[in-house]
C-alpha positions as CSV (number, residue, x, y, z in Angstrom):
1,M,-98.1,49.5,15.9
2,N,-96.8,52.2,18.6
3,N,-99.5,54.3,20.2
4,P,-99.6,57.3,20.2
5,Y,-102.7,58.3,22.1
6,K,-102.5,57.1,25.6
7,K,-105.9,58.6,27.1
8,P,-109.0,58.6,24.4
9,V,-108.8,60.4,21.1
10,R,-111.2,63.3,20.4
11,I,-112.1,63.2,17.2
12,T,-113.9,65.8,15.4
13,I,-116.7,65.5,12.6
14,T,-117.6,68.4,10.4
15,G,-121.3,68.0,8.1
16,A,-121.7,64.5,10.4
17,A,-125.2,63.9,9.6
18,G,-124.0,63.8,5.9
19,Q,-124.0,61.0,4.0
20,I,-119.4,60.7,4.4
21,G,-120.2,61.6,7.9
22,Y,-123.3,58.1,7.9
23,Q,-120.4,56.2,6.8
24,L,-117.1,57.4,9.1
25,L,-119.5,58.2,12.4
26,F,-119.8,54.4,12.6
27,R,-116.6,52.5,11.9
28,I,-114.6,55.2,13.7
29,A,-116.2,54.1,17.0
30,A,-116.3,49.8,15.8
31,G,-112.4,50.8,16.8
32,E,-112.2,50.7,12.0
33,M,-109.7,53.6,12.3
34,L,-107.4,54.0,15.0
35,G,-107.8,50.5,16.7
36,S,-109.3,47.7,18.5
37,N,-107.8,49.3,21.8
38,Q,-108.8,53.2,21.2
39,P,-111.1,54.8,22.8
40,V,-113.0,57.7,20.9
41,I,-115.1,60.6,21.8
42,L,-116.7,62.1,18.6
43,Q,-117.3,65.4,18.1
44,L,-120.1,66.4,15.6
45,L,-120.6,69.5,14.1
46,D,-123.6,70.4,11.4
47,L,-125.5,73.1,10.6
48,P,-128.5,73.9,13.1
49,Q,-131.4,73.1,10.6
50,A,-129.4,69.4,10.5
51,Q,-129.2,69.2,14.6
52,N,-132.2,66.8,15.2
53,A,-130.6,64.3,12.1
54,L,-127.7,65.4,13.6
55,K,-129.7,63.4,16.9
56,G,-131.1,60.6,15.5
57,V,-127.8,59.4,14.0
58,V,-126.5,59.9,18.2
59,M,-129.4,57.5,18.8
60,E,-128.6,54.9,16.6
61,L,-124.6,55.1,17.6
62,N,-125.7,54.7,21.2
63,D,-128.1,52.9,20.1
64,C,-124.4,50.5,19.1
65,A,-122.9,49.8,22.8
66,F,-119.6,50.5,21.0
67,P,-117.1,49.5,23.6
68,L,-114.6,52.7,22.4
69,L,-117.2,54.9,22.6
70,Q,-116.9,57.2,25.1
71,K,-119.1,59.8,24.3
72,I,-120.5,62.3,21.8
73,I,-121.1,65.8,21.3
74,Y,-123.7,67.0,19.1
75,T,-123.4,70.0,18.3
76,D,-123.9,73.6,15.8
77,N,-121.1,75.4,17.7
78,L,-117.1,75.8,16.7
79,E,-115.5,76.6,20.1
80,T,-117.7,72.7,21.0
81,A,-116.9,71.0,18.5
82,F,-113.5,71.6,18.1
83,K,-112.4,71.7,22.2
84,D,-109.4,70.0,23.0
85,S,-109.2,67.8,20.0
86,D,-106.8,65.6,18.5
87,I,-108.0,65.1,14.9
88,C,-111.0,66.9,12.5
89,L,-112.2,65.4,9.7
90,L,-113.9,68.6,8.4
91,V,-116.2,66.6,6.1
92,G,-119.4,69.4,5.5
93,A,-118.8,72.2,2.5
94,R,-120.6,73.9,-0.2
95,P,-121.6,71.8,-2.8
96,R,-121.6,72.9,-6.0
97,S,-124.8,73.7,-7.7
98,A,-126.5,73.7,-11.3
99,G,-125.3,76.6,-12.6
100,M,-122.4,77.4,-10.1
101,E,-118.8,78.6,-11.4
102,R,-116.2,77.4,-9.9
103,S,-114.7,80.5,-8.4
104,D,-118.8,80.8,-6.7
105,L,-118.0,78.1,-5.1
106,L,-114.7,78.6,-4.0
107,A,-115.7,81.6,-2.5
108,A,-119.1,80.0,-0.8
109,N,-116.4,77.4,0.7
110,G,-114.3,80.0,1.9
111,K,-116.3,81.5,4.5
112,I,-116.6,78.1,6.1
113,F,-113.3,76.7,6.1
114,I,-111.6,80.7,7.5
115,A,-114.1,80.0,10.2
116,Q,-113.1,76.5,10.7
117,G,-109.6,77.1,10.2
118,E,-109.6,79.5,13.0
119,A,-111.5,77.5,16.0
120,I,-109.6,74.9,15.1
121,A,-105.9,77.2,15.8
122,K,-108.3,78.9,18.9
123,Y,-109.9,75.5,20.4
124,A,-107.9,72.7,19.4
125,K,-105.0,70.2,20.4
126,E,-102.3,72.3,19.4
127,N,-100.5,69.3,17.0
128,V,-104.4,68.7,16.1
129,K,-104.6,66.1,13.2
130,V,-107.3,67.5,9.8
131,L,-108.0,65.8,7.0
132,V,-110.2,68.2,4.9
133,V,-112.7,65.5,2.4
134,G,-115.2,67.9,1.2
135,N,-114.2,69.3,-2.1
136,P,-112.4,70.7,-3.4
137,A,-110.4,69.6,-1.4
138,N,-107.2,70.8,-1.3
139,T,-107.5,74.9,-1.5
140,N,-110.7,74.0,0.8
141,A,-107.0,72.8,2.9
142,L,-105.8,75.5,1.9
143,I,-107.8,78.2,3.0
144,A,-108.1,76.7,7.0
145,L,-104.5,76.3,7.2
146,S,-104.1,80.2,6.3
147,A,-107.0,80.8,8.4
148,A,-104.7,78.8,10.8
149,K,-102.0,80.7,11.3
150,K,-103.2,83.8,11.3
151,V,-104.6,83.1,14.9
152,G,-101.0,82.1,15.4
153,R,-101.3,78.4,17.1
154,T,-101.2,76.4,14.2
155,N,-98.6,73.7,12.1
156,P,-99.1,74.2,8.6
157,K,-98.6,70.2,8.2
158,N,-100.9,69.7,9.8
159,Y,-103.4,70.8,7.3
160,H,-104.0,67.8,4.8
161,A,-106.7,67.4,2.1
162,M,-107.4,63.8,0.9
163,L,-106.6,62.0,-2.1
164,R,-106.4,59.1,-0.8
165,L,-109.6,58.9,-2.5
166,D,-108.1,58.6,-6.4
167,H,-104.8,56.4,-4.6
168,N,-107.1,53.4,-4.0
169,R,-109.6,53.7,-7.2
170,A,-106.1,54.0,-9.2
171,A,-105.3,50.8,-6.7
172,F,-107.3,48.8,-7.9
173,Q,-107.5,49.8,-11.4
174,L,-103.4,48.1,-11.4
175,S,-105.4,45.2,-9.6
176,Q,-107.9,44.3,-12.1
177,K,-105.4,44.7,-15.4
178,I,-102.4,43.4,-13.5
179,S,-104.5,40.1,-11.5
180,R,-102.5,41.0,-8.6
181,P,-104.9,41.9,-5.4
182,V,-105.2,45.5,-4.5
183,G,-104.1,45.1,-1.2
184,S,-100.1,43.9,-2.5
185,I,-99.7,47.3,-4.6
186,K,-97.1,49.5,-3.0
187,N,-95.0,52.7,-4.1
188,L,-98.7,53.9,-6.4
189,I,-98.8,57.3,-6.3
190,V,-100.9,60.3,-7.1
191,W,-100.1,63.8,-7.9
192,G,-102.0,67.6,-8.1
193,N,-105.4,68.0,-7.1
194,H,-108.6,66.2,-6.0
195,S,-110.0,67.0,-9.3
196,P,-109.8,65.0,-13.4
197,T,-106.6,66.3,-12.9
198,M,-105.2,64.5,-10.6
199,Y,-102.2,62.2,-12.2
200,A,-102.1,58.5,-11.1
201,D,-98.9,57.3,-11.6
202,Y,-98.0,53.9,-11.2
203,R,-94.1,55.1,-12.3
204,F,-93.5,53.1,-8.8
205,A,-95.5,51.2,-7.6
206,E,-94.7,47.1,-6.8
207,T,-96.8,44.1,-6.2
208,F,-94.6,40.8,-4.4
209,G,-91.5,42.5,-5.7
210,D,-92.5,43.0,-9.2
211,K,-92.4,45.9,-11.3
212,V,-96.6,46.9,-11.7
213,S,-95.5,48.5,-14.9
214,D,-93.3,44.8,-16.6
215,L,-96.7,43.6,-15.7
216,I,-98.7,45.7,-17.3
217,G,-96.8,45.1,-21.4
218,N,-94.2,47.3,-23.0
219,A,-93.6,50.8,-23.8
220,E,-96.4,50.6,-26.1
221,E,-99.1,48.8,-24.0
222,I,-98.4,50.9,-21.2
223,H,-98.1,54.2,-22.4
224,A,-101.9,53.3,-25.1
225,W,-103.9,52.1,-21.7
226,N,-102.5,54.6,-19.1
227,E,-103.5,58.0,-21.1
228,N,-106.6,55.6,-22.8
229,Y,-108.1,53.5,-19.6
230,F,-105.9,54.3,-16.4
231,L,-106.1,58.3,-15.9
232,N,-109.5,58.8,-17.9
233,K,-110.6,55.8,-15.4
234,V,-109.9,57.5,-12.5
235,G,-110.8,60.8,-12.6
236,Q,-113.7,60.0,-13.7
237,R,-114.6,57.9,-11.3
238,G,-116.5,59.8,-8.8
239,A,-119.0,60.9,-11.8
240,E,-118.8,57.4,-12.4
241,I,-120.2,56.8,-9.3
242,I,-123.2,59.0,-9.6
243,A,-124.5,58.0,-12.9
244,A,-125.0,55.2,-11.4
245,R,-126.1,55.5,-8.3
246,G,-127.7,59.1,-8.7
247,L,-125.5,59.5,-5.5
248,S,-122.0,61.1,-4.9
249,S,-119.5,57.8,-3.5
250,A,-119.9,58.7,-0.1
251,A,-118.6,55.2,1.3
252,S,-115.4,55.4,-0.2
253,A,-114.7,58.4,0.9
254,A,-115.3,57.3,3.8
255,N,-112.9,54.0,3.9
256,A,-110.4,56.8,2.2
257,A,-110.6,59.3,4.8
258,M,-110.2,56.6,7.8
259,N,-107.4,55.0,5.3
260,H,-105.5,58.8,5.4
261,I,-105.3,59.0,8.9
262,R,-104.9,56.2,10.3
263,D,-101.6,55.7,7.7
264,W,-100.8,58.6,9.3
265,V,-101.2,58.3,13.1
266,Y,-99.2,54.2,12.9
267,G,-97.2,55.0,9.7
268,A,-97.3,53.2,6.8
269,E,-94.7,50.4,5.1
270,D,-94.8,51.9,1.4
271,F,-95.6,55.4,-0.1
272,C,-99.1,57.7,1.3
273,T,-100.4,59.8,-1.1
274,M,-101.8,63.3,1.0
275,G,-101.8,66.4,-0.2
276,V,-100.2,68.5,2.5
277,F,-98.8,71.8,2.1
278,T,-95.4,72.7,-0.3
279,D,-92.9,74.1,0.4
280,N,-89.8,75.6,-1.2
281,S,-88.2,71.8,-2.2
282,L,-90.4,70.3,-4.6
283,Q,-90.0,73.7,-6.9
284,A,-86.4,72.6,-9.1
285,M,-86.9,68.9,-7.6
286,Y,-91.1,68.3,-8.8
287,G,-91.7,71.9,-10.6
288,I,-94.6,72.1,-7.6
289,P,-93.8,75.8,-6.3
290,A,-94.1,76.6,-2.5
291,G,-97.6,77.0,-1.1
292,I,-100.6,75.5,-2.3
293,V,-102.0,72.2,-0.7
294,C,-101.1,69.2,-3.7
295,G,-101.2,65.7,-3.5
296,L,-97.5,63.8,-3.3
297,P,-96.0,60.5,-1.8
298,C,-95.2,60.2,1.7
299,I,-93.8,58.3,4.3
300,C,-95.7,57.8,7.7
301,S,-93.5,56.3,10.4
302,G,-95.3,56.4,12.6
303,N,-96.2,58.4,15.7
304,G,-98.3,61.3,13.6
305,N,-94.3,61.6,11.3
306,F,-94.4,61.8,7.5
307,E,-92.1,62.9,5.0
308,I,-92.3,64.2,1.6
309,V,-90.5,61.6,-1.1
310,K,-87.8,63.1,-2.5
311,N,-85.8,63.1,-5.9
312,L,-88.2,60.3,-8.0
313,E,-87.8,60.5,-11.5
314,I,-90.1,61.8,-13.9
315,D,-90.4,61.4,-16.9
316,E,-91.5,63.8,-19.3
317,F,-95.5,63.0,-20.0
318,S,-95.3,62.8,-15.6
319,K,-94.0,65.9,-15.4
320,Q,-96.7,67.4,-18.2
321,K,-99.3,66.2,-16.0
322,I,-97.8,67.0,-12.5
323,A,-98.0,70.8,-14.0
324,I,-101.9,70.3,-15.6
325,S,-102.8,69.8,-11.8
326,V,-100.4,72.7,-10.4
327,Q,-101.6,74.5,-12.2
328,E,-105.4,74.2,-11.8
329,L,-104.0,74.7,-7.9
330,L,-101.7,78.1,-8.2
331,S,-105.4,79.3,-10.1
332,E,-107.9,78.2,-7.9
333,K,-105.6,80.3,-5.2
334,Q,-105.7,83.2,-7.5
335,M,-109.5,82.6,-7.0
336,I,-109.2,83.0,-3.7
337,S,-106.7,84.8,-2.7
338,D,-108.4,88.0,-0.8
339,M,-108.7,84.9,1.9
340,L,-105.8,83.9,2.3
C-alpha cells in the first residue's frame, strides 16, 4: 500500500465533541483510517459551549496512549483548527429541529460551511482532502467549496460529500438477499443525494465473479424486490435506526467516513460511491448537470487520485430514479443560491 504521507497527517474534525466525532476519534487515533504505520495529529473543532466536553474527550484520548497519536489540538477557533490540515472531516452541522423547513436548515448550515470553506482555503494544505459528513451533506459540501473558491486557493475536486453510509447500507442488504459475505460485493453504486431520494444501483455489482442480479432472481422478482423493499430499506435506514435506539446512526456514519477517506487516500479495487463536484461531461452521459455535488461511482487509484466512472449503461428505471435525486439537489442549490 503506497502511503502518500511521510510526516504525521494533520486531521481536522469539526463537531468533535458530538456523537459521530466521539466514534471517529479513537478509531482514527488507533490507525483504523490511515493504517497502523501512519502517525496522526488531531485538530479538533467545536463550539465554545462544547469546549469542556471536548476537553474530557481529549483526556480519554490521552489515557488510551495511542502510539500513532502524536498531538491533539482542541479549539473553537477556525484558524487554529484548520492550520496546515491534510484531511478535514466536517462533521459538525446544525441538526434539523421540529417544524424546521429544509430551506431553513440549509440557511442555518450555510453560515457554518461558508466560514469553514473560507478557513480551509486560507489555512489548510493546498491539496487538503475535505469530506462533509454533516447533513444535508451534498449541499453543505457545495457551500464549502464555493466559499473556498472565492478565496482562490482550492481544488473543487477535493471537496466531497459522504454517501458511503448509503453504499454500506445497500451492500449489507444485498449480502442478506443473496447470502454472500458483505465484503465480497463489488461495484455497487449510490447515485444522487444523501437523502431518501438516493438511488442504490445493484446492476453492476458482483460477488466472487458472479453478477449480483443473477443471484436475486428473474427480472420480475428483481424489479419487485428492488422497488418494494431494497430502495426503501436503504433510503429509510437512518429513520429506522432513530426509531429503534432514539439516536441517529453515529457509529455507522463514523465508519463510513473512515472508509471514504481510506479509499480516497490509498485506492480501492472496485467502485467507490463518492459525493463529488460535477462537470459538463455528465449531462449527456447520466443526465446529471454540472455544478452540484452528487453521489457517483468513482475509481480511486491511490495517492489521493480518483476519477468518475464514465459511460455506464443507464436503463429507463435508473434514469428516472437518478433524475429524482438530482432534481432534489438542484432544488437545494436554488435555496442557497445567494450563498454561492
